All heavy atoms as an XYZ file, in Angstrom:
780
protein
N      -6.893    -14.547     15.160
C      -6.976    -13.334     14.377
C      -8.453    -12.950     14.254
O      -9.301    -13.783     13.972
C      -6.370    -13.591     12.999
C      -6.120    -12.356     12.228
S      -5.233    -12.571     10.644
C      -3.933    -13.703     11.033
N      -8.746    -11.675     14.441
C     -10.141    -11.220     14.395
C     -10.701    -11.279     12.978
O      -9.958    -11.274     11.989
C     -10.240     -9.797     14.935
O      -9.740     -8.877     13.976
N     -12.018    -11.337     12.906
C     -12.681    -11.356     11.595
C     -12.342    -10.103     10.801
O     -12.220    -10.155      9.574
C     -14.183    -11.475     11.755
C     -14.599    -12.860     12.214
O     -13.871    -13.822     11.998
N     -15.744    -12.967     12.855
N     -12.224     -8.953     11.488
C     -11.900     -7.711     10.810
C     -10.536     -7.806     10.126
O     -10.391     -7.444      8.961
C     -11.911     -6.534     11.799
C     -11.495     -5.232     11.185
C     -12.352     -4.548     10.348
C     -10.232     -4.711     11.424
C     -11.969     -3.342      9.766
C      -9.841     -3.520     10.859
C     -10.704     -2.812     10.031
N      -9.551     -8.303     10.840
C      -8.206     -8.419     10.282
C      -8.207     -9.385      9.102
O      -7.572     -9.115      8.071
C      -7.191     -8.863     11.372
C      -5.834     -9.172     10.764
C      -7.073     -7.801     12.447
N      -8.917    -10.480      9.236
C      -8.999    -11.453      8.140
C      -9.623    -10.795      6.909
O      -9.111    -10.930      5.787
C      -9.802    -12.703      8.567
C     -10.106    -13.598      7.372
C      -9.042    -13.472      9.628
N     -10.709    -10.044      7.097
C     -11.371     -9.375      5.961
C     -10.450     -8.339      5.326
O     -10.390     -8.227      4.097
C     -12.678     -8.738      6.412
C     -13.796     -9.730      6.598
C     -15.152     -9.069      6.688
N     -15.223     -7.923      7.582
C     -15.505     -7.973      8.887
N     -15.721     -9.127      9.466
N     -15.559     -6.874      9.602
N      -9.735     -7.583      6.144
C      -8.826     -6.559      5.614
C      -7.735     -7.221      4.784
O      -7.409     -6.763      3.679
C      -8.213     -5.721      6.755
C      -9.281     -4.838      7.399
C      -7.049     -4.890      6.258
C      -9.891     -3.791      6.495
N      -7.173     -8.314      5.287
C      -6.132     -9.017      4.521
C      -6.676     -9.554      3.209
O      -6.003     -9.500      2.176
C      -5.528    -10.148      5.362
C      -4.623     -9.662      6.464
C      -3.982    -10.813      7.194
C      -2.958    -10.294      8.173
N      -1.932    -11.262      8.478
N      -7.886    -10.086      3.229
C      -8.500    -10.601      2.010
C      -8.747     -9.483      1.005
O      -8.471     -9.619     -0.192
C      -9.810    -11.322      2.331
C      -9.611    -12.635      3.054
C     -10.906    -13.239      3.585
O     -11.965    -12.556      3.553
O     -10.856    -14.383      4.067
N      -9.276     -8.355      1.498
C      -9.529     -7.205      0.612
C      -8.218     -6.691      0.042
O      -8.152     -6.373     -1.155
C     -10.247     -6.098      1.378
C     -11.657     -6.410      1.735
C     -12.284     -5.392      2.661
O     -11.840     -4.234      2.704
O     -13.256     -5.762      3.364
N      -7.204     -6.603      0.870
C      -5.908     -6.118      0.411
C      -5.381     -6.990     -0.726
O      -4.883     -6.475     -1.738
C      -4.909     -6.076      1.568
C      -3.596     -5.440      1.171
O      -3.543     -4.245      0.928
N      -2.554     -6.250      1.070
N      -5.504     -8.303     -0.582
C      -5.035     -9.213     -1.627
C      -5.810     -9.007     -2.930
O      -5.222     -8.966     -4.004
C      -5.125    -10.667     -1.172
C      -4.710    -11.628     -2.277
C      -4.277    -12.942     -1.786
C      -3.889    -13.921     -2.865
N      -3.500    -13.422     -4.152
N      -7.113     -8.871     -2.823
C      -7.934     -8.649     -4.030
C      -7.514     -7.348     -4.717
O      -7.300     -7.310     -5.928
C      -9.438     -8.619     -3.668
C     -10.281     -8.106     -4.838
C      -9.906    -10.000     -3.244
N      -7.402     -6.262     -3.944
C      -7.040     -4.966     -4.518
C      -5.642     -5.019     -5.142
O      -5.419     -4.491     -6.226
C      -7.081     -3.869     -3.469
C      -8.412     -3.662     -2.801
C      -8.485     -3.088     -1.541
C      -9.604     -4.030     -3.413
C      -9.692     -2.864     -0.913
C     -10.828     -3.836     -2.778
C     -10.864     -3.246     -1.535
O     -12.062     -3.037     -0.902
N      -4.709     -5.649     -4.445
C      -3.349     -5.747     -4.948
C      -3.305     -6.565     -6.240
O      -2.638     -6.169     -7.203
C      -2.426     -6.352     -3.888
C      -0.942     -6.388     -4.214
C      -0.404     -4.995     -4.521
C      -0.176     -7.001     -3.069
N      -4.018     -7.667     -6.279
C      -4.088     -8.473     -7.490
C      -4.676     -7.671     -8.660
O      -4.188     -7.748     -9.783
C      -4.907     -9.735     -7.283
C      -4.209    -10.780     -6.398
O      -2.986    -10.635     -6.152
O      -4.897    -11.722     -5.948
N      -5.720     -6.886     -8.378
C      -6.326     -6.049     -9.415
C      -5.333     -5.025     -9.938
O      -5.212     -4.833    -11.159
C      -7.566     -5.334     -8.879
C      -8.732     -6.238     -8.596
C      -9.850     -5.546     -7.855
O      -9.679     -4.472     -7.283
N     -11.020     -6.189     -7.846
N      -4.632     -4.369     -9.038
C      -3.660     -3.344     -9.432
C      -2.526     -3.948    -10.260
O      -2.140     -3.386    -11.300
C      -3.103     -2.638     -8.193
N      -1.994     -5.060     -9.791
C      -0.876     -5.682    -10.508
C      -1.311     -6.202    -11.879
O      -0.562     -6.104    -12.848
C      -0.256     -6.783     -9.671
C       0.501     -6.219     -8.474
C       1.046     -7.276     -7.537
O       0.627     -8.458     -7.634
O       1.899     -6.908     -6.691
N      -2.514     -6.715    -11.970
C      -3.033     -7.186    -13.256
C      -3.179     -6.017    -14.231
O      -2.777     -6.110    -15.394
C      -4.383     -7.878    -13.048
O      -4.943     -8.241    -14.290
N      -3.755     -4.922    -13.751
C      -3.924     -3.748    -14.606
C      -2.563     -3.226    -15.070
O      -2.381     -2.934    -16.257
C      -4.672     -2.651    -13.837
C      -5.156     -1.547    -14.726
C      -6.359     -1.460    -15.351
C      -4.423     -0.368    -15.091
N      -6.419     -0.316    -16.078
C      -5.250      0.389    -15.933
C      -3.155      0.116    -14.777
C      -4.863      1.598    -16.476
C      -2.771      1.324    -15.329
C      -3.606      2.060    -16.163
N      -1.617     -3.128    -14.145
C      -0.284     -2.631    -14.490
C       0.409     -3.553    -15.504
O       1.045     -3.092    -16.454
C       0.567     -2.478    -13.238
N       0.271     -4.837    -15.291
C       0.874     -5.817    -16.210
C       0.265     -5.677    -17.612
O       0.975     -5.683    -18.615
C       0.668     -7.235    -15.660
C       1.424     -8.314    -16.344
C       1.324     -9.675    -15.649
N       0.027     -9.986    -15.066
C      -0.287     -9.922    -13.763
N       0.624     -9.562    -12.884
N      -1.482    -10.233    -13.313
N      -1.059     -5.512    -17.676
C      -1.736     -5.360    -18.964
C      -1.391     -4.062    -19.682
O      -1.628     -3.930    -20.884
C      -3.249     -5.463    -18.789
C      -3.690     -6.864    -18.417
O      -3.005     -7.841    -18.706
N      -4.824     -6.977    -17.753
N      -0.843     -3.104    -18.930
C      -0.452     -1.825    -19.519
C       1.070     -1.660    -19.582
O       1.574     -0.551    -19.721
C      -1.104     -0.675    -18.751
C      -2.585     -0.619    -18.984
N      -3.478     -1.415    -18.281
C      -3.336      0.091    -19.854
C      -4.692     -1.168    -18.716
N      -4.644     -0.262    -19.668
N       1.764     -2.780    -19.439
C       3.232     -2.830    -19.583
C       3.976     -1.883    -18.660
O       4.968     -1.274    -19.051
C       3.622     -2.570    -21.048
C       3.043     -3.599    -21.978
O       3.102     -4.796    -21.700
N       2.444     -3.143    -23.061
N       3.529     -1.789    -17.412
C       4.241     -0.972    -16.435
C       5.542     -1.662    -16.043
O       5.589     -2.885    -15.932
C       3.391     -0.779    -15.167
C       2.377      0.323    -15.245
C       1.785      0.708    -16.440
C       1.974      0.969    -14.093
C       0.845      1.713    -16.484
C       1.028      1.982    -14.128
C       0.465      2.351    -15.329
O      -0.467      3.346    -15.362
N       6.572     -0.872    -15.797
C       7.803     -1.431    -15.250
C       7.573     -1.699    -13.754
O       6.594     -1.227    -13.185
C       8.976     -0.467    -15.478
C       8.776      0.856    -14.776
O       8.946      0.909    -13.530
O       8.438      1.845    -15.456
N       8.480     -2.448    -13.091
C       8.264     -2.798    -11.681
C       8.071     -1.604    -10.748
O       7.220     -1.645     -9.861
C       9.514     -3.604    -11.308
C       9.956     -4.199    -12.611
C       9.644     -3.160    -13.653
N       8.843     -0.549    -10.934
C       8.706      0.616    -10.068
C       7.366      1.302    -10.229
O       6.727      1.709     -9.254
N       6.918      1.419    -11.468
C       5.617      2.040    -11.734
C       4.485      1.143    -11.251
O       3.461      1.644    -10.763
C       5.458      2.319    -13.229
O       6.424      3.248    -13.655
N       4.666     -0.163    -11.364
C       3.657     -1.096    -10.855
C       3.508     -0.930     -9.360
O       2.388     -0.867     -8.826
C       4.047     -2.551    -11.201
O       4.069     -2.694    -12.617
C       3.078     -3.552    -10.582
N       4.623     -0.828     -8.643
C       4.593     -0.646     -7.190
C       3.885      0.656     -6.822
O       3.038      0.681     -5.944
C       6.015     -0.682     -6.642
C       6.037     -0.501     -5.146
O       6.086      0.618     -4.643
N       6.003     -1.608     -4.414
N       4.211      1.738     -7.514
C       3.604      3.035     -7.221
C       2.093      2.986     -7.474
O       1.295      3.454     -6.653
C       4.245      4.124     -8.078
N       1.704      2.407     -8.615
C       0.296      2.303     -8.933
C      -0.431      1.430     -7.914
O      -1.540      1.771     -7.474
C       0.114      1.736    -10.346
C      -1.326      1.512    -10.707
C      -2.164      2.578    -10.974
C      -1.852      0.231    -10.755
C      -3.495      2.388    -11.279
C      -3.180      0.017    -11.073
C      -4.011      1.106    -11.334
N       0.177      0.324     -7.534
C      -0.457     -0.578     -6.557
C      -0.701      0.128     -5.232
O      -1.782     -0.015     -4.641
C       0.399     -1.828     -6.362
N       0.264      0.900     -4.766
C       0.074      1.640     -3.512
C      -1.084      2.614     -3.621
O      -1.946      2.683     -2.730
C       1.353      2.384     -3.113
C       2.324      1.512     -2.387
N       2.273      1.309     -1.026
C       3.372      0.795     -2.829
C       3.242      0.497     -0.668
N       3.924      0.161     -1.750
N      -1.123      3.373     -4.703
C      -2.189      4.351     -4.889
C      -3.545      3.654     -5.043
O      -4.539      4.081     -4.437
C      -1.896      5.233     -6.101
N      -3.595      2.600     -5.828
C      -4.853      1.907     -6.081
C      -5.410      1.267     -4.815
O      -6.600      1.436     -4.496
C      -4.648      0.826     -7.167
C      -5.911      0.069     -7.495
C      -6.835      0.594     -8.387
C      -6.174     -1.165     -6.911
C      -7.997     -0.091     -8.684
C      -7.329     -1.861     -7.203
C      -8.243     -1.326     -8.090
O      -9.394     -1.999     -8.382
N      -4.575      0.540     -4.097
C      -5.038     -0.123     -2.873
C      -5.535      0.924     -1.868
O      -6.590      0.755     -1.251
C      -3.948     -1.020     -2.282
C      -4.328     -1.526     -0.894
C      -3.651     -2.194     -3.208
N      -4.807      2.013     -1.728
C      -5.234      3.066     -0.802
C      -6.539      3.708     -1.239
O      -7.404      4.005     -0.409
C      -4.140      4.132     -0.680
O      -3.014      3.600     -0.042
N      -6.691      3.914     -2.543
C      -7.935      4.495     -3.064
C      -9.116      3.560     -2.788
O     -10.194      4.018     -2.387
C      -7.799      4.759     -4.564
N      -8.930      2.273     -3.008
C     -10.006      1.313     -2.769
C     -10.382      1.246     -1.289
O     -11.552      1.228     -0.943
C      -9.600     -0.084     -3.268
C      -9.561     -0.248     -4.763
C     -10.932     -0.063     -5.430
N     -11.983     -0.877     -4.847
C     -12.355     -2.078     -5.303
N     -11.787     -2.579     -6.373
N     -13.314     -2.738     -4.688
N      -9.366      1.210     -0.411
C      -9.690      1.190      1.022
C     -10.398      2.481      1.438
O     -11.340      2.445      2.232
C      -8.436      0.967      1.873
C      -8.117     -0.484      2.103
C      -6.917     -1.010      1.698
C      -9.024     -1.325      2.718
C      -6.614     -2.349      1.904
C      -8.749     -2.668      2.926
C      -7.534     -3.179      2.523
N      -9.961      3.605      0.902
C     -10.609      4.880      1.245
C     -12.066      4.877      0.771
O     -12.972      5.337      1.488
C      -9.841      6.052      0.643
N     -12.296      4.376     -0.433
C     -13.661      4.342     -0.972
C     -14.544      3.343     -0.214
O     -15.714      3.626      0.057
C     -13.622      3.980     -2.461
N     -13.981      2.198      0.138
C     -14.769      1.132      0.758
C     -14.857      1.215      2.267
O     -15.839      0.786      2.858
C     -14.199     -0.242      0.373
C     -14.286     -0.523     -1.117
O     -15.014      0.204     -1.827
O     -13.623     -1.475     -1.576
N     -13.807      1.742      2.894
C     -13.749      1.725      4.363
C     -13.567      3.109      4.992
O     -13.577      3.240      6.196
C     -12.596      0.836      4.808
C     -12.764     -0.600      4.372
C     -12.797     -1.459      5.560
N     -13.057     -2.842      5.210
C     -13.866     -3.591      5.923
N     -14.468     -3.088      6.955
N     -14.064     -4.829      5.589
N     -13.353      4.124      4.159
C     -13.185      5.476      4.668
C     -11.730      5.907      4.671
O     -10.808      5.084      4.761
N     -11.554      7.225      4.580
C     -10.230      7.820      4.503
C      -9.372      7.444      5.700
O      -8.207      7.066      5.541
C     -10.353      9.349      4.402
C      -9.028     10.050      4.315
C      -8.457     10.334      3.082
C      -8.331     10.425      5.465
C      -7.229     10.981      2.987
C      -7.113     11.064      5.377
C      -6.561     11.330      4.143
O      -5.339     11.956      4.062
N      -9.924      7.549      6.900
C      -9.125      7.313      8.113
C      -8.671      5.859      8.235
O      -7.551      5.592      8.688
C      -9.886      7.732      9.361
C     -10.004      9.234      9.464
O      -9.163      9.974      8.941
N     -11.050      9.723     10.094
N      -9.521      4.923      7.825
C      -9.104      3.527      7.854
C      -7.990      3.297      6.835
O      -6.992      2.622      7.150
C     -10.305      2.595      7.551
O     -11.285      2.798      8.564
C      -9.887      1.139      7.523
N      -8.146      3.859      5.643
C      -7.089      3.735      4.621
C      -5.791      4.356      5.106
O      -4.709      3.811      4.897
C      -7.536      4.375      3.319
N      -5.880      5.485      5.793
C      -4.695      6.149      6.336
C      -4.012      5.260      7.370
O      -2.796      5.045      7.311
C      -5.107      7.478      6.991
C      -4.024      8.249      7.726
C      -2.962      8.760      6.743
C      -4.638      9.405      8.497
N      -4.772      4.726      8.299
C      -4.203      3.869      9.348
C      -3.557      2.619      8.765
O      -2.450      2.241      9.174
C      -5.279      3.488     10.362
N      -4.232      1.987      7.809
C      -3.680      0.773      7.213
C      -2.409      1.058      6.427
O      -1.417      0.354      6.543
C      -4.714      0.104      6.313
C      -5.942     -0.471      7.019
C      -6.991     -0.889      5.998
C      -5.553     -1.638      7.915
N      -2.437      2.092      5.598
C      -1.273      2.411      4.768
C      -0.088      2.883      5.566
O       1.039      2.413      5.377
N      -0.316      3.801      6.493
C       0.807      4.311      7.276
C       1.324      3.254      8.239
O       2.524      3.130      8.432
C       0.412      5.586      8.029
C       0.318      6.759      7.104
C       0.264      8.069      7.858
O      -0.055      8.113      9.034
N       0.577      9.144      7.158
N       0.420      2.483      8.807
C       0.863      1.429      9.737
C       1.789      0.444      9.058
O       2.825      0.072      9.612
N       1.436      0.054      7.874
C       2.263     -0.916      7.123
C       3.631     -0.337      6.803
O       4.654     -0.996      6.973
C       1.506     -1.296      5.835
C       2.312     -2.043      4.803
C       2.613     -3.458      5.266
N       3.183     -4.254      4.224
C       4.489     -4.282      3.916
N       5.328     -3.534      4.563
N       4.917     -5.066      2.962
N       3.661      0.893      6.346
C       4.933      1.511      5.955
C       5.810      1.818      7.153
O       7.028      1.629      7.111
C       4.698      2.772      5.127
C       4.008      2.522      3.815
C       4.679      1.477      2.951
O       5.922      1.350      2.971
O       3.958      0.761      2.237
N       5.218      2.283      8.221
C       6.005      2.591      9.417
C       6.589      1.321     10.010
O       7.738      1.292     10.444
C       5.144      3.388     10.436
C       4.884      4.784      9.874
C       5.810      3.434     11.800
C       3.843      5.576     10.613
N       5.805      0.241      9.997
C       6.306     -1.051     10.478
C       7.540     -1.469      9.683
O       8.561     -1.861     10.256
C       5.209     -2.110     10.359
C       5.640     -3.514     10.725
C       4.491     -4.496     10.464
C       4.908     -5.910     10.680
N       5.764     -6.461      9.634
N       7.452     -1.386      8.376
C       8.582     -1.762      7.528
C       9.791     -0.867      7.800
O      10.924     -1.348      7.892
C       8.178     -1.673      6.037
O       7.083     -2.559      5.819
C       9.333     -2.069      5.136
N       9.561      0.436      7.910
C      10.648      1.381      8.152
C      11.355      1.080      9.480
O      12.596      1.046      9.532
C      10.080      2.802      8.164
C      11.139      3.870      8.288
C      11.938      4.201      7.214
C      11.306      4.557      9.484
C      12.913      5.188      7.315
C      12.275      5.542      9.600
C      13.065      5.858      8.510
O      14.025      6.824      8.626
N      10.591      0.822     10.523
C      11.182      0.520     11.833
C      11.948     -0.795     11.794
O      13.046     -0.910     12.347
C      10.109      0.516     12.936
C       9.607      1.948     13.147
C      10.616     -0.110     14.214
C       8.391      2.067     14.038
N      11.392     -1.800     11.125
C      12.097     -3.078     10.990
C      13.441     -2.866     10.292
O      14.452     -3.450     10.695
C      11.257     -4.086     10.211
C      10.088     -4.628     11.004
C       9.139     -5.456     10.149
O       9.228     -5.445      8.913
O       8.278     -6.126     10.746
N      13.456     -2.065      9.243
C      14.710     -1.799      8.518
C      15.711     -1.046      9.385
O      16.900     -1.336      9.357
C      14.434     -1.049      7.219
C      13.753     -1.919      6.183
O      13.797     -3.141      6.258
N      13.104     -1.301      5.233
N      15.237     -0.058     10.153
C      16.131      0.670     11.049
C      16.695     -0.265     12.117
O      17.873     -0.195     12.465
C      15.395      1.833     11.721
C      15.120      3.036     10.857
C      14.355      4.073     11.674
C      16.405      3.649     10.325
N      15.853     -1.142     12.649
C      16.265     -2.055     13.705
C      17.386     -2.982     13.226
O      18.320     -3.272     13.951
C      15.062     -2.878     14.162
C      15.356     -3.760     15.322
C      15.602     -5.103     15.287
C      15.448     -3.382     16.688
N      15.831     -5.583     16.541
C      15.753     -4.549     17.420
C      15.311     -2.176     17.367
C      15.905     -4.528     18.808
C      15.464     -2.165     18.738
C      15.761     -3.326     19.441
N      17.283     -3.419     11.977
C      18.302     -4.319     11.440
C      19.480     -3.572     10.845
O      20.457     -4.186     10.412
C      17.698     -5.238     10.356
O      17.249     -4.448      9.270
C      16.568     -6.084     10.908
N      19.386     -2.242     10.798
C      20.464     -1.449     10.227
C      20.407     -1.334      8.711
O      21.318     -0.791      8.088
N      19.353     -1.824      8.104
C      19.202     -1.797      6.658
C      18.429     -0.541      6.252
O      17.205     -0.530      6.263
C      18.475     -3.056      6.182
C      18.412     -3.154      4.670
O      18.937     -2.254      3.983
O      17.851     -4.142      4.183
N      19.143      0.504      5.916
C      18.489      1.767      5.559
C      18.447      1.980      4.047
O      18.088      3.053      3.582
C      19.199      2.961      6.239
O      20.574      2.945      5.824
C      19.100      2.865      7.737
N      18.803      0.962      3.268
C      18.820      1.107      1.816
C      17.454      1.472      1.240
O      17.377      2.088      0.198
C      19.284     -0.189      1.150
C      20.724     -0.558      1.418
C      21.039     -1.905      0.843
N      20.253     -2.910      1.578
C      20.047     -4.141      1.148
N      20.526     -4.544      0.013
N      19.343     -4.986      1.861
N      16.413      1.073      1.909
C      15.073      1.253      1.354
C      14.277      2.357      2.035
O      13.066      2.437      1.854
C      14.308     -0.073      1.424
C      15.027     -1.175      0.716
C      15.693     -2.184      1.414
C      15.108     -1.197     -0.685
C      16.376     -3.195      0.756
C      15.793     -2.201     -1.342
C      16.423     -3.188     -0.623
O      17.107     -4.168     -1.285
N      14.924      3.203      2.811
C      14.173      4.234      3.534
C      13.443      5.171      2.581
O      12.321      5.594      2.868
C      15.074      5.020      4.475
O      16.106      5.669      3.750
N      14.038      5.486      1.436
C      13.343      6.342      0.474
C      12.133      5.640     -0.126
O      11.151      6.283     -0.499
C      14.279      6.851     -0.627
C      15.118      7.977     -0.120
C      16.441      7.946      0.146
C      14.654      9.288      0.227
N      16.859      9.175      0.634
C      15.783     10.011      0.698
C      13.421      9.923      0.196
C      15.689     11.333      1.115
C      13.337     11.242      0.624
C      14.458     11.931      1.073
N      12.185      4.322     -0.217
C      11.014      3.576     -0.687
C       9.823      3.812      0.228
O       8.683      3.944     -0.226
C      11.305      2.074     -0.763
C      12.199      1.701     -1.923
O      12.332      2.514     -2.856
O      12.762      0.595     -1.879
N      10.082      3.860      1.522
C       9.008      4.101      2.485
C       8.367      5.455      2.216
O       7.139      5.563      2.192
C       9.541      4.028      3.936
O      10.056      2.723      4.176
C       8.458      4.345      4.943
N       9.167      6.487      2.011
C       8.621      7.825      1.757
C       7.825      7.847      0.453
O       6.759      8.448      0.381
C       9.726      8.873      1.729
C      10.402      9.014      3.077
C      11.727      8.678      3.233
C       9.699      9.465      4.191
C      12.358      8.792      4.465
C      10.301      9.582      5.417
C      11.641      9.255      5.546
O      12.232      9.363      6.768
N       8.344      7.186     -0.573
C       7.606      7.125     -1.841
C       6.287      6.384     -1.655
O       5.238      6.810     -2.172
C       8.445      6.424     -2.907
C       9.502      7.311     -3.525
C      10.105      6.643     -4.758
N      10.877      5.461     -4.404
C      12.190      5.452     -4.244
N      12.895      6.562     -4.406
N      12.821      4.343     -3.928
N       6.328      5.268     -0.917
C       5.112      4.510     -0.686
C       4.080      5.332      0.093
O       2.877      5.302     -0.227
C       5.424      3.217      0.061
C       6.230      2.226     -0.766
O       6.315      2.411     -1.998
O       6.760      1.276     -0.172
N       4.524      6.068      1.104
C       3.614      6.922      1.867
C       2.993      7.976      0.956
O       1.800      8.272      1.072
C       4.348      7.576      3.040
C       4.709      6.649      4.188
C       5.662      7.344      5.155
C       3.454      6.179      4.924
N       3.791      8.565      0.062
C       3.278      9.573     -0.859
C       2.244      8.954     -1.795
O       1.173      9.528     -2.035
C       4.413     10.197     -1.684
C       3.974     11.391     -2.433
C       4.009     12.694     -2.033
C       3.393     11.417     -3.771
N       3.507     13.516     -3.019
C       3.116     12.747     -4.083
C       3.100     10.407     -4.698
C       2.549     13.126     -5.284
C       2.527     10.794     -5.896
C       2.270     12.142     -6.185
N       2.547      7.786     -2.368
C       1.602      7.120     -3.259
C       0.330      6.717     -2.520
O      -0.768      6.818     -3.092
C       2.253      5.888     -3.909
C       3.326      6.275     -4.897
O       3.175      7.221     -5.649
N       4.417      5.532     -4.901
N       0.452      6.286     -1.277
C      -0.739      5.966     -0.483
C      -1.611      7.209     -0.299
O      -2.832      7.135     -0.438
C      -0.334      5.401      0.881
C       0.278      4.023      0.810
O       0.236      3.351     -0.222
N       0.889      3.596      1.909
N      -0.970      8.321      0.024
C      -1.721      9.575      0.212
C      -2.425      9.994     -1.061
O      -3.573     10.390     -1.053
C      -0.782     10.688      0.703
C      -1.458     12.025      0.873
C      -2.506     12.069      1.986
O      -2.515     11.167      2.855
O      -3.321     12.997      1.986
N      -1.719      9.883     -2.181
C      -2.320     10.211     -3.477
C      -3.567      9.354     -3.707
O      -4.620      9.850     -4.095
C      -1.314     10.009     -4.598
C      -1.850     10.336     -5.948
C      -1.832     11.641     -6.414
C      -2.392      9.347     -6.751
C      -2.354     11.966     -7.654
C      -2.920      9.657     -7.989
C      -2.903     10.963     -8.449
N      -3.460      8.060     -3.433
C      -4.586      7.146     -3.628
C      -5.767      7.496     -2.722
O      -6.911      7.437     -3.177
N      -5.509      7.859     -1.485
C      -6.590      8.193     -0.568
C      -7.356      9.422     -1.031
O      -8.539      9.580     -0.754
C      -6.082      8.410      0.852
C      -5.682      7.142      1.554
C      -5.398      7.388      3.017
N      -4.319      8.318      3.251
C      -3.039      8.006      3.324
N      -2.652      6.754      3.171
N      -2.116      8.929      3.561
N      -6.678     10.313     -1.757
C      -7.313     11.561     -2.200
C      -8.044     11.447     -3.535
O      -8.724     12.364     -3.937
C      -6.262     12.650     -2.305
C      -5.740     13.082     -0.958
C      -4.719     14.199     -1.102
C      -4.277     14.695      0.244
N      -3.307     15.791      0.114
N      -7.875     10.299     -4.200
C      -8.525     10.127     -5.515
C     -10.040     10.074     -5.349
O     -10.565      9.517     -4.479
C      -8.020      8.865     -6.220
C      -8.821      8.534     -7.450
C      -6.562      9.001     -6.547
């Protein structure tokens, strides 16, 4: 695994932990925590690595999940993908 990928994974974990901690401290329900986490992580990547990198990372992750679900025939979560993409976009624009 390249150093870049390792750093991105490490940064993602830090940002996600920060978002979940903040949401927990503000009594967010699970759905709101997920939405906030997507927006926060995308905002941090956009601020630290640029809009286009945040776009590629966020969309790549969601499209991968969507395709995996289609491949297995599990379409129950397809709307989650669209919500996640919207929250990622919101975060990149903050």
